[in-house]
N, C-alpha and C positions, 0 to 999 in steps of 0.2 A: 359471502364467501367465508368459509371456516378458516380461522387463523391457526397456523401451525403452532403446536405447543413449543414453548421455549424459543420464541422468535421475537425479533425486534419489530415485526410488522405492525403490532398493535400500538406501538409508540410513534409511528410515523405521523407527522402533522398533516393537516388538510392541504396546506400550501407546501409545495416541494421546492421552494427556493432555498439556497444554501443557508441563509440566516435562520429561516424557520427550522430547517433540518438540524442545524447545529444546536439551537436552543432545545429542541425536543430530545435530542440525543443525550443531553445531560441527565435526563431522568430515566434512561433506558434500563430496564430490568429484564431484558429478553433472554439472558442466560446468567448463570451464577457468577461470572467473572467480575461483575460490578462490586461484589461483596468485599473483595480484597484489593481493589484498585482505588487510587486516590480520586480519580475523576475519569469521565469519558474524554478520550482524545480524538476529536473529530478532525476531518481533513482541513487543509488550509492552502490558500493560494489564490490565483486569479480566477475570477468568475468567467465561465465559458472559455477556459484555457484550451488551446489546441492540443496540449500534451497533459495527460493525467498519469501520474506515477503512483503505483499501488505497492505497498510493502506488506509485511505480515501483521505486525501488531506494534503498539507503542512499547518502548523500553522504559527503564527506570527513570531516566531524565525526562522523557516525554510525559510519563505519568505524573511527575511532579510539576512540570511547567505547563502541561495541557496543550502542547503543540507537537505535531509529528516531525520526526527527523531533526531533532535539535541536539542529539547526543553525538558520539563519535561516528556512527554510521552516517548520520546526517552531514557531518563535516566532510566526510569522504565523498558523499553524493554531491554536495555543493561544488566541491573542487572538480569533480569529473564532469558535471554539467557545464561548468565554465569552460573546461578544456574542449568539450564537445561542441561548443558554440551555442549552448542552450541557456537562455536567460532564466535564472531561478525564479525571478519575480513574474515570469510569464507562464509558469506551470502551476498545476494543482497537485498537491501531495496528500495521500491518505493511506490508510491501512485496511486490510481485509477484516480485521478485528479491532474494535475501538477501545477495549480495555486491556490493561497490562496483566498478563498471566505470569505468575512468578512462584518461585519456591524459595524458602529461606536457606541461606548458607552462611552460618555465623551471623554477622550483622548486615550482610548483603542480601539484596533481593535478586535472584538469578532468573533470567528469562526461561520460561517453559513453553514449549510449542503448543499452540491451541489445537484442540481436536476437531474432528469433522463436524460434530454437532455444534460446537461453539462457532465455527466458521459459517455454517449454514444459518445459525440463528442471527448472526450479524449481517448476513448478505443483503437484507433489505436496505440498510443504510448505504452500502456501496452501490447498489442498483440506483438508489435515489440520487446519489452524488453524480453518477454517470449521466443520468437523465437530465439533471439540472445543468451540468457543465457542457455536455454534448462535445466531447473532445474528438479530434480527428484520429488520435492514436492513444492507446493505453499501453504503458510499459509496466508489466508485472515484474516486481523484483523479488525473486525467490519462489520456491515451490508452492508455499502456502497461497500466495497471491495468485499465481498462475493457475493452480488447481481450483481455486475458488471460482474463477471465471471460465476455465476451459475444461474442467472435469478432473477427477482424481487420477485418471490414467495419464495425464499430460506429464511429459518429462522435459524439464528445462534443459537438462544436459544434451538432449537430442535435438531440440528445436529452438535454442536460444538465438537471439539476434535476427530473426526472420519475421516480418509482419505476417500475421495470420488473419485470414478472413473469417468472420463469423456472421451468422444470420441475424442475430438480435443485438449484437454489441458492435461498437466501433472496432477497427482493426487493432490487434493486440500483438505486442512484441514482448517476449519473455527474456529475462536475464537473471543473474544471481542477485541476492540481496547484498548490499554493500557491507553488511556485518560479516558475511562469509569471507570477504576479502581481508578484513581486519583479523580474522581468526586463522589466517594462513600461518603455518608453523615456522616459517623462516622468511627472511627478507627477500630472497630470490623468488619464492613462491608468491609472496605478497605482491611483488612488482608484476609478476606474470599475470596473476588474477586481476590486478588493478587494470592492466593493459587490456585484458579481454572485456572487462566491465566497461571501460571507456570506449572500446570499439563498438559495443552494443549500443551505447548512448549515441555514438556518432551515426550509427545506422538509423536510429530514431530521428536524429536531426536531419539526416539526408532524406528520409521518407517525408517528414513534415515539409521540408523545403520543396519537394517535388509534388506532393499531393494536397497539402493543406490550402484552403482558399485564402 
């Protein structure tokens, strides 16, 4: 099989268990993002978790620490998971893109949205994680994660909070990325967006309780 140019596919290990995938991902050069990132930030959490959470890409803190969702967005996610009745230790969290894409702004490194080619190049890692974990439900947080799995025409604003059936993947529920809640312009908007995000996670918890084995 011919390997797509600029893809992580050639870096996948023979064994697709999470430990093998995580080790192999450290050496991934499937797209140019590795050149400016500190390290690969692979997924983390329970093996064969019933719930898989997918974000966009690691941020500054994640890039430094090497773990997903350990920054401010991760703090909000953890709090909302707890309120929704979901045990953070029972889920697996990852990103559609495994390297931090950023641009300088003074002394700070500012998040820059990955493009379609970078998302496609990193897709083999995400597919391998899904295959290894076999979740009952995937929650895509943000448009990048949702479109990576459901196509570029998918609109989170129109279909958030509803489990979606797919032919090749587990059921998927889309919501916003927790960082978008933190970016709300005022406290009232922030509370409103947080409530909606929490409600989406409650829908995920309700689905798992009803359908998961």
